[in-house]
C-alpha positions, -999 to 999 in steps of 0.1 A, spaced: -181 382 -11 -161 351 -23 -125 370 -15 -141 370 25 -151 336 23 -119 328 14 -103 345 44 -128 329 69 -117 297 54 -82 297 57 -58 310 82 -27 323 69 8 319 83 36 338 63 65 322 86 65 299 116 94 289 137 99 253 149 81 258 180 49 269 166 39 233 150 16 225 176 -11 253 164 -18 229 136 -40 204 162 -53 230 184 -69 247 153 -86 221 138 -91 243 107 -76 242 72 -41 261 75 -20 276 47 13 282 48 33 312 26 71 296 37 76 263 49 99 256 77 126 231 76 117 192 72 79 201 74 71 190 37 100 171 24 94 168 -13 116 138 -19 110 102 -36 101 80 -15 105 102 16 106 89 51 82 111 73 64 110 104 32 125 93 16 113 60 14 145 47 -6 157 14 7 188 -4 -15 202 -30 9 213 -65 11 247 -67 -22 267 -87 -23 292 -110 -28 317 -87 1 306 -62 36 328 -70 57 297 -65 67 300 -28 35 294 -18 19 260 -10 -11 255 0 -13 224 32 -46 214 36 -43 188 65 -17 174 85 -24 135 92 -4 107 107 2 71 99 7 42 124 -14 52 151 -51 47 157 -57 85 171 -44 117 144 -16 133 161 -1 165 149 25 172 129 60 152 133 46 138 163 39 106 152 66 77 168 65 60 138 84 62 102 62 63 73 75 56 37 51 79 14 47 78 -26 35 108 -34 13 118 -69 45 138 -81 65 106 -76 38 86 -93 40 110 -123 75 108 -128 83 74 -124 83 46 -152 60 22 -132 27 7 -149 13 -6 -119 9 1 -77 33 -31 -73 61 -12 -99 59 19 -77 63 1 -44 98 -15 -61 111 19 -55 105 16 -17 136 2 -1 121 -18 27 94 -34 4 102 -69 -21 79 -71 -50 83 -105 -70 71 -105 -97 57 -134 -121 47 -118 -148 54 -81 -162 36 -50 -163 28 -64 -122 -3 -86 -132 8 -109 -104 33 -102 -81 38 -107 -40 46 -79 -21 65 -84 14 83 -59 38 114 -63 56 125 -99 46 88 -114 53 62 -133 29 32 -117 13 8 -131 35 20 -109 63 9 -75 58 -24 -51 59 -36 -38 21 -57 -8 28 -76 12 4 -83 47 22 -81 33 54 -102 3 48 -88 -33 50 -93 -48 18 -67 -79 27 -79 -112 14 -83 -142 35 -82 -167 4 -44 -157 -4 -19 -130 -6 -9 -141 -45 -38 -122 -56 -41 -94 -26 -29 -63 -44 -53 -65 -74 -61 -27 -63 -95 -14 -81 -78 25 -88 -57 40 -115 -25 49 -110 -41 85 -120 -66 81 -91 -37 82 -64 -28 107 -39 -4 91 -19 8 60 -11 18 49 26 42 21 41 41 11 74 69 -11 82 70 -36 110 44 -51 128 10 -29 134 -14 -55 149 -24 -36 177 -35 -6 152 -51 -26 121 -53 -61 135 -48 -92 120 -24 -95 88 -5 -66 103 24 -93 107 51 -74 92 35 -42 82 8 -22 60 5 -6 26 -23 22 26 -35 35 -14 -51 72 -6 -70 83 -37 -75 116 -46 -98 145 -24 -131 148 -32 -145 176 -8 -127 207 -27 -97 207 -8 -63 199 -23 -53 171 -3 -66 138 11 -81 140 45 -83 100 46 -52 87 67 -40 55 71 -63 32 98 -94 48 84 -90 83 104 -91 117 91 -79 152 105 -102 171 124 -109 204 101 -135 232 89 -147 226 52 -126 249 29 -134 267 -3 -108 254 -29 -88 269 -58 -90 236 -81 -124 236 -104 -157 222 -95 -153 199 -126 -122 180 -144 -114 155 -165 -82 134 -171 -74 109 -196 -48 94 -206 -36 70 -238 -8 48 -236 10 17 -256 41 1 -262 60 -33 -264 47 -65 -267 15 -51 -286 7 -34 -250 -19 -8 -255 -44 10 -228 -65 40 -217 -78 52 -183 -100 83 -178 -114 103 -145 -140 127 -142 -145 143 -106 -168 170 -92 -175 190 -63 -195 213 -47 -182 247 -31 -197 253 4 -213 289 -11 -233 263 -32 -247 243 -14 -281 243 1 -276 261 35 -294 252 67 -307 280 94 -278 305 74 -245 282 79 -232 261 48 -243 227 50 -205 213 37 -193 204 2 -203 173 -18 -179 154 -41 -177 124 -64 -152 108 -86 -156 78 -114 -123 64 -129 -122 33 -149 -91 19 -176 -88 -8 -196 -50 -24 -204 -41 -53 -223 -9 -70 -238 5 -103 -259 29 -106 -230 65 -107 -233 70 -141 -227 51 -175 -239 15 -177 -227 22 -143 -206 -8 -125 -225 -32 -108 -200 -64 -83 -203 -75 -63 -173 -99 -36 -163 -106 -8 -135 -140 6 -124 -136 28 -89 -164 52 -80 -160 75 -44 -180 98 -28 -179 125 2 -202 150 20 -179 171 40 -194 198 65 -181 215 99 -192 188 121 -188 153 100 -177 136 71 -191 110 52 -173 85 30 -184 61 2 -160 36 -20 -169 13 -47 -144 -6 -70 -145 -34 -93 -116 -49 -116 -113 -81 -138 -79 -94 -151 -71 -125 -173 -41 -134 -181 -18 -166 -191 2 -178 -158 34 -193 -173 49 -215 -147 36 -192 -121 27 -217 -93 45 -249 -104 73 -251 -134 57 -287 -136 27 -272 -157 40 -242 -177 8 -237 -192 -11 -224 -166 -43 -198 -169 -63 -173 -145 -93 -154 -140 -98 -128 -113 -125 -109 -106 -128 -85 -74 -154 -58 -62 -148 -33 -30 -176 -18 -11 -171 3 18 -192 33 37 -178 52 67 -191 84 85 -170 106 111 -178 134 138 -153 164 141 -142 183 171 -128 169 204 -143 142 205 -141 124 174 -166 89 169 -158 70 133 -189 36 122 -175 19 94 -189 -6 71 -171 -33 41 -178 -60 22 -155 -73 -5 -152 -99 -26 -131 -120 -48 -139 -142 -75 -109 -164 -89 -110 -192 -119 -77 -211 -122 -65 -239 -149 -35 -259 -141 -35 -265 -173 -50 -242 -196 -86 -251 -212 -90 -285 -192 -109 -289 -166 -83 -312 -146 -67 -294 -116 -92 -267 -122 -102 -244 -92 -133 -221 -87 -130 -199 -52 -155 -173 -41 -140 -155 -7 -160 -131 12 -152 -102 41 -178 -81 57 -183 -61 89 -182 -32 109 -157 -11 127 -162 17 154 -133 37 163 -134 72 186 -107 93 200 -108 120 225 -82 153 231 -78 158 266 -52 170 290 -31 139 291 -26 134 255 -48 115 232 -69 86 237 -85 58 214 -106 31 216 -120 8 184 -138 -26 176 -142 -43 152 -164 -75 136 -148 -92 108 -169 -124 88 -143 -139 68 -158 -167 41 -148 -188 14 -170 -212 -12 -146 -234 -29 -141 -264 -53 -107 -272 -33 -104 -251 -3 -129 -256 29 -146 -285 43 -170 -307 23 -206 -296 23 -236 -314 15 -245 -314 -21 -279 -302 -13 -267 -271 4 -237 -267 -22 -236 -231 -40 -235 -227 -80 -201 -214 -94 -216 -180 -111 -217 -189 -150 -211 -223 -147 -226 -259 -146 -205 -266 -115 -212 -263 -77 -188 -254 -51 -187 -282 -30 -162 -268 -3 -167 -243 23 -154 -226 57 -160 -193 74 -142 -176 105 -154 -145 128 -127 -122 137 -136 -99 168 -108 -73 178 -106 -47 209 -81 -16 204 -72 6 230 -45 34 227 -31 64 248 -5 90 233 14 111 256 24 142 236 50 165 248 71 192 234 99 171 225 84 135 227 58 115 221 45 79 235 20 62 216 11 28 233 -20 5 230 -34 -31 232 -55 -50 209 -74 -82 219 -85 -107 195 -110 -135 193 -112 -155 163 -138 -183 163 -114 -207 141 -80 -204 161 -83 -186 193 -94 -201 228 -101 -170 246 -87 -139 239 -53 -132 229 -34 -98 234 -9 -77 211 9 -51 226 26 -24 216 48 12 223 63 36 202 86 64 215 96 97 191 122 115 212 135 152 192 169 161 210 177 192 185 164 208 160 164 185 127 171 157 147 144 128 161 151 96 175 126 66 176 122 32 191 96 7 195 81 -26 201 52 -43 189 39 -74 188 22 -85 155 -2 -121 142 -14 -133 110 -41 -159 104 -33 -189 84 -51 -178 44 -76 -204 33 -47 -217 9 -24 -224 38 -51 -246 54 -66 -264 27 -48 -261 -14 -42 -296 -26 -26 -301 -61 -5 -326 -77 23 -305 -64 11 -285 -31 -6 -300 1 -20 -280 26 -24 -285 63 -60 -277 83 -40 -278 112 -17 -248 109 -12 -223 138 -11 -188 139 23 -166 131 31 -147 158 60 -120 160 77 -96 184 90 -64 166 115 -41 177 129 -10 159 156 16 169 166 46 144 170 80 140 161 110 110 179 143 99 160 166 78 167 198 68 151 219 36 179 206 11 188 170 30 170 141 40 189 112 61 172 82 81 190 51 99 169 24 108 176 -12 125 146 -37 131 146 -75 145 115 -95 143 117 -122 166 91 -153 141 71 -181 158 53 -204 135 57 -187 106 39 -199 75 57 -211 45 58 -238 18 84 -265 23 99 -296 3 115 -320 28 131 -341 -2 142 -334 -39 115 -356 -45 86 -340 -22 53 -320 -29 50 -282 -12 40 -288 24 21 -256 42 40 -260 75 48 -238 108 85 -230 117 104 -203 140 122 -176 120 139 -141 128 148 -110 108 175 -89 115 179 -59 93 194 -24 87 180 6 66 196 37 55 182 65 32 194 97 24 181 125 -1 195 155 -19 167 185 -31 199 207 -53 170 234 -59 167 240 -22 209 235 -17 216 259 -45 184 284 -38 177 280 -74 143 266 -90 162 270 -123 196 246 -112 188 215 -139 195 183 -108 160 187 -84 165 153 -64 188 125 -60 177 93 -35 195 67 -23 183 37 -4 198 6 14 184 -26 31 206 -51 42 188 -84 60 199 -113 76 176 -145 88 183 -169 116 160 -200 121 152 -213 157 145 -251 153 162 -277 136 137 -292 111 155 -299 78 142 -285 47 152 -292 13 137 -262 -1 115 -232 9 94 -214 -14 84 -179 1 101 -172 36 136 -182 35 142 -166 -2 144 -131 10 161 -101 -2 199 -99 16 208 -69 -3 187 -41 -22 195 -10 -36 175 21 -48 188 52 -64 163 78 -80 172 109 -100 149 137 -109 161 164 -132 154 191 -157 165 187 -197 148 217 -211 121 238 -208 90 216 -201 111 182 -207 121 161 -173 136 134 -167 135 106 -136 161 77 -133 154 50 -114 180 24 -105 177 -7 -86 205 -36 -73 189 -69 -54 206 -99 -43 179 -127 -33 188 -151 -9 176 -188 -14 171 -212 -45 149 -225 -68 143 -260 -86 155 -260 -122 128 -274 -147 136 -284 -183 109 -293 -206 83 -291 -172 105 -320 -154 126 -316 -122 160 -320 -130 166 -321 -92 191 -293 -90 189 -262 -69 200 -231 -85 210 -200 -66 193 -168 -71 218 -142 -89 219 -107 -81 207 -85 -108 202 -47 -115 178 -32 -133 178 9 -148 144 26 -157 138 59 -175 110 82 -179 105 111 -203 81 135 -191 71 169 -216 43 189 -189 19 218 -204 -13 228 -184 -35 211 -207 -17 181 -218 15 160 -210 30 137 -233 55 106 -218 82 79 -229 98 56 -207 119 28 -208 123 -3 -182 153 -26 -174 171 -4 -204 201 -28 -202 175 -58 -214 192 -80 -182 171 -111 -182 164 -117 -144 146 -138 -117 124 -128 -89 111 -162 -85 125 -193 -104 122 -204 -138 99 -176 -144 125 -149 -165 114 -114 -162 104 -93 -196 139 -75 -211 134 -42 -226 104 -27 -220 93 11 -241 62 28 -236 47 60 -243 17 78 -240 -4 112 -236 -25 127 -207 -51 154 -212 -65 173 -183 -100 197 -182 
């Protein structure tokens, strides 16, 4: 009886040709594939793919050649498209790559994406700024399972994800303006963290932007109850532990309604804690995460909920100004969202969300002078709908997003009688500001055998910045002239609202500007990709024409940093290639597994004539970035993963000595880091050891903040 249920839940293909890909879009159900055609699933490090694909590891019942593909979803558009029909390239970090990399955080993983710049202020990803294609850390949208969790307070704290690395199924990176899909802040791109599936299927159905592929619920070979736990320790008295528990029910075990299965129910709970003495003076930290996700998945609809909490306290040595080396910071973050989705030809997805960020910053540790307390809240609702019809696939959406901040520093002064009390303190927030953002999306996708055209527009109104509706259009085109080849081109207009920090922050070294304008850009992309079973190659050129870009600048050597608008263009080219040796030599026993090499070159040009003494972020970009990774087998179950990263940053920093400015600008120097991770994998356990910055090279991502030298870590994981 169980075997019959499996046959009903999945259609099995043993072979298929390139011309048959459209079958997945029409079946609206799980597909099991025996032999994958060329280019469908690229098991490479940070692959460039048109579809954001989730691939399950082979189970004990698989013969090694069979891979189960639970869904094919596509990023970069409002409506999910069939495989290989997306008009944009997306970088995907898979679960396997996460496990093999020498990374302690999501920020560390993103360093390996060739188009992403990660500037660390401390080791272990404690405080990092993430940007794409030469932009700044405030110019990207961050999503967790498709839910926008970007903070209006500041992008400095935006990457505090409440999930463990063991929670993550994949990370999707969309480069280039995407405001027509994701709204405000998607000025330079978007990053989506996708956690592991709960519904009993082997892949996560949440795609970038919050949509999911239409499919029937399937019976999984995975266990209904699983537990995963790990311990780690290493340099600088660093210790950590994490655990993840998940449970799901198969359709046959769920109560039936009118004789039909009611669907699957799934839930997971994870927690982690890590502490360290820090690699430099005043850089110790403590951090913890708690994350829950639950879902109900049936033939007709799906419900998905998540809640997360993260807390972090750390010595912030010279983080925001080298004039104050003894800074300290504490952050707490809450994230809650709930959404539903109907299935079929017409799909509707409503969603509600809320997130809160509490920040306590001490300019001088242990002193009230320069001390700031902030509480930012974002809540709202959105609804998307899409329909398949003879002319292609169309989508429409709307969102209401409310952003607020209570602060001792940011916002407008409030009446003392109305001031809100700081949680856990005897102080009151004396400042407040809020803004409401209304967005309306419209998109249509023309889907032909060799051609995809995705075009859409966003109409946006903001109570703080808009004088009526502002429109942000875009169009992306992909063409397949021959087998293995794909050409793509696109234009998208993006925008970014100033953060509350840009508008109001004031300190002895910084001064915000409440009259800041919203950033806008015209983003153009042109490229090609070539993919076979053994080789991947992609080439992309981009041009971002920026207007009213926001940065913190100094006009003289003795000046403070001012929040300021100016015009700036980014022009760049990116190339990436990989080879899978087991496919090349038709042998799984070949010791080398995969080699990937990527390179990005970026050039900037200002279009205004205002003289700056120093730009703090926007003009300190990576002119060159080279990333190379190699995975290979050593012996038996022992594997190794190497990663080499070389960067050359433009710009300069103001050198300080004994917390005093020397008035001297020092150019950033190029540097290289080499990391390695060794893993011994068994069915029930895993042992690992890793070393980052093997050459023990001292380098700077941000001025006056030396990064850690050699860091050695080790640990173990158990799987039940």
